[in-house]
N, C-alpha and C positions, 0 to 999 in steps of 0.2 A: 378663514383665519390663517395667517402665514405661519409656517413652521420654521422660518429663518430666525436664528439667534444671531443678532448683529454684535460685532465686536465694539467694545467701548474701552479705550478710545479706538477710533478707526485706524487701521494700518495705513502707512504711506504707500504711494504707488511703487516705491522702490522695494518695499517688502513683499509685494505680490509676485507670484511665480511668472516668469516670462512666457513659458508654455506649460501646458498641462503635464505634470510629471507622470512617468510611467507607473501605472497601478500595480505592475508586476515585480517591483523591487521593494525590498523591505527597508525603505528609507523615506520617511514622510517629510514633507515641506514644513519649515518652522511654524507657519501659521496653522497648518493642519495639526501639528503637535500641540499648539496652543488651544485649538478647538477640542482636541481629545482630552487634554488635561482639564478643561473647563467642564466637559461632559462627565468625566470621571469624578470630579469634585461634586457635581450635582447629584450623581448617583450615590456617592458616599454619604452625603448630607441628608438625602431623602430616603429614609428606610421604608419605602412603600412596598406594595405587594410584588411589583415587577422585580425590584432589586433583590428582595428577599428570595424570590424564586431562583434567580440566576446564581446567587451566592450559596444557596443551600440545596437546590434540587438539580438544576441543569443550567450550565453556563451557555453563553451565546456570543456570536461575533457581532459587534456593534461597529457601525461605520459612520464617518462624517464626510461631507462634501463641502469644500470651501466654494462659496458662490458670491456673485455680485448681482444685486437686484437692479431693476430698471432705473432707480434713482442713483445708482453708483455706489450704494452702501454694501460693504463686505461683511459677510457672516458665514454661518454654516448651518446645514440641515443634517439630521441624524436618522439612522435606520438600524433595524436589527435583521439578522438573517432568518429566513423561514418564519416559523411561528414562535411566540413566546407565551408560555403558560397556556398553550392551546388556543391562543388568540392571534389573529392576523394584524389587528390594529391596536395601538396603544398611544395614549395622549403624548404628544411631543415628538413622535416618530412618524416618518412618512409611511404611506399606505403601500400595499403590494401593487404590482403592475397590472393586476386584473381586478375586475369587479368582484368583491368578496361575496356579495349576496348571490350573484350568478354562479360563482365557483362552488359555493356551498350547495346550491340546488343541483348542479350537475353531478357533484360528488355523491350527494344523497341518493339520487335516482340510480346512478351507476352502482353504488355499493349495495342498494336493495336488490338489484338484479344479481350481483355477484353473490350476495348472501343466500339468495334462493338456490343458486346452483351449488354452493358450498354445502347447504343443508341436504340437498339430494345426494351429494357425494358422501357425506357423513352417514346419512341414513342407509345407503347401500353398503358401506364398509362395516356398519354395525349390525346389519341384518343377520339373522340366524343362518340363512342359506349361505351367504357369502363366508361367514366365519367358519361354519361346519365344513363346507367344501374346501376352503383354503387349508384348514387343519387336516382334513382327510387326505388331500393330495400330498401334503408335507409328510404325514405319518406313513403313507404307502411308499413314498420315495425312500424314507429312512428304513422301513422294513425291508424293501427290496435291496437296498445297499447292504444291510446287515446280513440278509440271507445269502446274497452273492459273495460277500466277504467270507462267510462261514463255509460255503461250498468250495470256494477257492482254496481255503486253508486245507480242507479235506483232500482236495485234488492234488495239492502240492505235496502232502504227506504220501499219498498213493504213488505219485510220480517218483518221489525219492525212493520208495520201496521198490518200484520197478527198476530203477536205476541200479540199486544194490543187487537185485536178482540178475540183471544182465551182466554186471561186473563179476558175479560169483560163478557164472557159467565157465567151466574149463574148456568145454567144447561147444560147438554150435548146436544148439537144441532148437530145431526149426519150429517144432510144435509149441514150445514154451514161448519163444520169441513172438510167434504169431498171436498167441493168447495175450501176451503183454501189450502188443500193438492194438488188439481189439479192445482191451480195457482202456487204453488211452483214448481211443475214438469214442467209447461209451461215455467217458468223463466229459468230453467236449460236447457230446449230444445232450447230456444231462444239464450241463451249464447253460447251453443255448435254450433248452426247453424251459428251465426255470426263469431265465432272463426274459424270454418271450411272454411267459405267463404273467410276470410282474408288469411288463410293458402294457399288456392288454388291460390288466386290472387298473393300472394308473391312468391309462388313456381314457377309460370310460368315465372316470371322475374329472380328469383334466378338461375334457370337452365341455362339461357342465360349468366348471369353474371359469374357463376361458370366455364363455358367453357373458358371465357376470363381469369379468375383468374388462371385456370389450365395452360394456356399458359404462364402467367406471372410467376407462380411458377416454371415451367420448365426452363424458361429463367434464373431465379435467381439461380436455381440449376446448370445450365450450367456455369453461372458466377462463382459460388463457386468452381466448379470443375476446371475451367480454372485458377482461382487464386491459388488453391492448386498446380496445375501442374506447374505454373510459380514459385511458392515458392520452389518447389522441384528442378526445373532447376537452380534457383539462388543458392540454398544451395549446389548443386553439384559442384559449382565453388569454394567453400570454402574448400581448401585442405591444411592442416597444417602439420608441421613436429615437431620432438622432437630431443633431444640431442643424442638419440640412432640411429638416421638416419631413424626412422620409419615415415610413413605418414598416415594420416587418413582424411576421409571426415567428415564433421560436423554431417551428418546423423547417423554416427556410434557412436557418443559420447552422444547422447540424445535419449530418448525414442521416439518412432514413434509419430510424430505430436506434440512434446513438445519442439521444439527448440525455446527458447525465442527470440523475435524480437531484432535484433541488436547484437546477440551473437558474431558473427565473426568480429565485427567492434570495439571491445574494444581495448584500448591502449595496454594492456598487450599482447593480441594475436598478434597484428601487430608487436610489438617490438621483441617478441621472434622469430617470423617467420623470420624477417629480420636478426636477429642474427644468426640463424641456417643456413640460405642461404648464409651468408657472412663470415662464419668461425670466428664468434665472440663468446666469452664465456660469457654467462649471469652471473652476480654477484649479482644484487639486483634490485628491482623494486619499483617505487613510482609514484603516480599520484596526480594531483591537479585540482581544478576547476578554470577556468579563464573566467571572464566576468560576464554578467548578470545572475542572478539566474533564474532557470526554474520556471514555474508557479506552478507546483504541488509538486516537490521534494525539499529537503533541500540541496542546494549547494551554498557555499559562496566563493566569489572571493579570489583566492590564497590559499585556505585551502586544505590540503591533505585529501584524502579519500582512503580506502582500495578497492581492487577489489571486485565486487559484487559476491555473491555466486551463485545466480541463473544462470547467464549467464556464469560466468568465471570458476566456480569450475570444471565442467566436462572437459572443454577445457584445463585449466592449469594442471589438474591432468595428462593429456596425454602429454602436451608439456614439462613438467618438468621431465619426466622420463629420467633417466640417469644423472640427476643433484642432488647433495646432497642438499636438501632444508629443511627448518624448517617446521615441521607440524604446523598447526594452533593450538596455545595453547588454552586450555579451558578457557572461560571467568572467570576472577577472580582467575586464577591459582596461581598468585603471592601474593594473599591475604591470611592472616592467620585469620580465624574466630575463636574466643574463643569458647571453648566447652560449656561455660555457656550461650552463646547466643542462642536464643534471651532473653533479659531481660523481666521478667513479670512485667508489670506496675500495673496491677490490675487483680484479678480473683475472681469469686464466683461460685455458682453451675451451672451457665448458660453460662459463657463466660470467655475468656481471652482478655486482651488488652496487646499486646507485643510491644517491641521496636526492630525492625529489624535492624541489622547493614548493612552497605553497603557491597556488595559482596556475600550476602546470598540470595538464591532463596526463593520465597514465597512457591512454591510447587516444587516437583522434576521435572526435565526436562529430555530430551532424553539422553543427555550426562552426566549431573550432577544430582545426586540423593540427595545430601545434601541440606536441605531446612528447613525453619521454620516448615512446616508441619511434615516432617519426624522426626525432633528433638523433637517436642512436642509429637508425637506418641511414641517415645522411652521413653520419660520421664513419660508419663501418659498412659501406655498400657491399663488401664481399661476403658479409654474414647473411646468407639467403634464408637461413632457418631461425633467425632471431625472433624470440617470442617472450612476452612478459608472462611470468609464472603466476602472478597475482596482480591486483591493482590497489591503488589508493585513491580516495576521493580527490577531486581537483584541488581543494583547499587544505587537504591534509598533507603535511610534509613528512619526509622520513625515508626509511629504507625500502627499496624495491628490489626484487630478485628477478633477473632477466636471464633466460637460457640462450646460449649461442647455437645449440644444435637441437634437433628434434628429439634425439635420444636423451639428452640432458633434461629437456623440458618434460618428457614423459616421466622420468625418474623423480623429478622435483614435484610435478603435479601429483604423483602418487603419494608423496609425503604429505601434501596438503589434504588429500582425501582421507588419509589414515591419521591425520592430525599429529604428525611427527614434527612438523615445522612449528617452532615456538616464536611468538611475536610479543613484544611489549610496547605499549603506547604510553605516552605521557599526555595528560590533558589538564587544563586549568578550568575549573568549574565555577559557575556563577552562584555558588552557595557554599557555605562552610560545612554542609552535611551534618548540621547539628542534630543530635539524637540518633545518628547512625553509628555503627561500629567502625573499626578501622579497616575492615576488609569484608568481602562477601562475594556472592555469585548472583547474577541476574539471568533469569531464564524467561525470555519473552519472545514468542514466535512472531516473525515479521513477514509482511508482503507489501507490494507496491500499492500506493494509493492511485487507482486507475483514473480518478478524476483530477489528480493534482500531482502528476509525475514531476520530479523524481522522489517526492516525499514518500515515506513508508508509513505503514500502519501496524499496530499490534493486532494480530488476528489469530485466535485459537482454532478457528475452523479451517482456514485455508493457508495460514502462514507457515513458513519453514522454521524449523528449530533454530534458535539463536541463543547462544550461551556465552556470557562474558564474566570473567572473574575480575575483581577490582581490589585495590589496596591504596589507602590514603598515604601520601608521602608527607605532606604538611597541610595545615589549615589555619586560617585566621578567622576574624569575625564575619567576613563576607565571601571568602573564596576557599577553595580546596584544590590542591595539586594532587593528582591521582594517577596511579599506574592502572592500565587496563590490559588484561590478558585474554584476548578473544579466543574461545575454543572453536567457534565456527566463523565463517567469513561472509555474512550476509551484507547486502548493500546498506550503508548508513548504520550498521549494527551498533557501534560504540556510541554514535551520536544519539540514536534512539534510546538506547539503554540508559544513557546519562540523563536525557531530558524527560522521559516518560514518568508519569506519577507512580507507576508500579515498579520503576527502576530506582534511580537516585533522585529523580524529580529535580534535577539541576542541570540545565542545558550547558554545553561547553561554551565558554566565552567566544564570541565572534561567529556563532553558528547562525547564519542568516535564515536557514530553513526552520530550525526548531528552537531558536532563542533570539538573541539580539545581535545586530551587526556590531563589529569592532574592526580593528585594523587588520585582523586575520583570524582564521579559525585556530583556536589554541589546542590543536591536536597534532601530535608528532609521533611517527613510528620510530622509536628510539633503538630498539634492539631486535635482532633477527638471528635465529639459530636453526641449523638444518644439517642433514647428513649429506656430505659432498657426493655427487653422483659418480665420481671416478674413484676417489680414495676410500670411500665408505666411512670416513671419520666425521664426527660432528664438528662443525665450524660455527663460530659466532661472530657477529659484527655489531657495532654500535655507531650511532650518529648523534652527537650531543644535541639536546633539546635547545632550539633557538629562542625560547621565550621563558 
């Protein structure tokens, strides 16, 4: 049974993409958008178990691949990422790239072996011998610490008394001085004796505990080795094809031990594999999130997102061989940055305040060298110590502080660390913020998404503190203009705090990473205030918002 949904009426040849569009940009082809809208309508109309699960329990990324069959008919196929409602297959969606029955068998055997080792670990950790020895060693160490602390206090008092006696002597009293010296030596001997006694007492129990701990360490190592072996066996089931008829295992596409979790379960991988195995010609790809937003990432219901680079780039680079496809365009490639940019708002012997336009990097990147820093270096070659004090995202416009000397940079950087520098941003949000007050504070710790750089994640375990204060300027039925006052300066902090469901749940307009594309990212660093590194006076600057 074919899983292709054919368009009716069929699109003309002029409507088809000339080459396969890059899957790594958040801009889908019109026919892919048509397919997405059709699939979303079907989901909304059919309140089946799958749709109810995504809307109420756990959302999912759904993808569509525009294809042409052997009769020249154009349509699309659909896929979901990973599993849905604990199932790998669902009617109407393509299958995973592996044999599900074989996958389940391999996982079942491996997990039984892992479970056996985990039970041994748990049994040892819960044994009376392990618990008693662990507690005994801890108590002995605490008793030793308390005893030594007590004797140290006694010796300090005795030392103070001896010092008073020495000071009170009007003449040299050799006998008394010798006696005081002997007392000092006796105190040292007493301390060493007590310390050695405790060490021997602790060591006798520590040796017994260490033997059990060694057994536990060996079991944990065995568990890790079995987990790694299971991962290798599972990965060996992921075999993919490309348009040239070549096949490859996933292990050949990533560096040893660096296969990101879930790589072979992305929608793009499933869809292309199905197309190659069923003589379908891939034409274009797109994907969207459907249902509840995840706890840590930015995913909004029915919004389209590009393929992630960490998981998908190595895989799609292989799968798209033999297909004429658009290379990922450099960020901002369609923007024309005036040669005169950035505008100098203020300068003196110590610093610049510049107004960065959208689309210009703050400092040179791996792929793009043009930046505020390189342009200022070219303009002012004599300034050998020129340094940016902070940065703005490529598509954020507004005020940047640049130090001319190392001394000025150090003084200004210290103000950032101590949060003396004050910044105010203006943003246009994709929601009216209905139901929210006119101001508030967002406190969501952030870290980089290792599988999809430069995207960030909310992470309470490993994330760095990120605090943003906000205030509504104006709002209407669909949008809100907001002031943001970042207390910290994490990467994408304002964009994440605006878009995340635990923040304002309203992506900034034009945010291609966390929202929807537009003519530009509607975020501008409007105001900057700091203490001048030379005069010691607080100075303030503003750059009017361009949107």
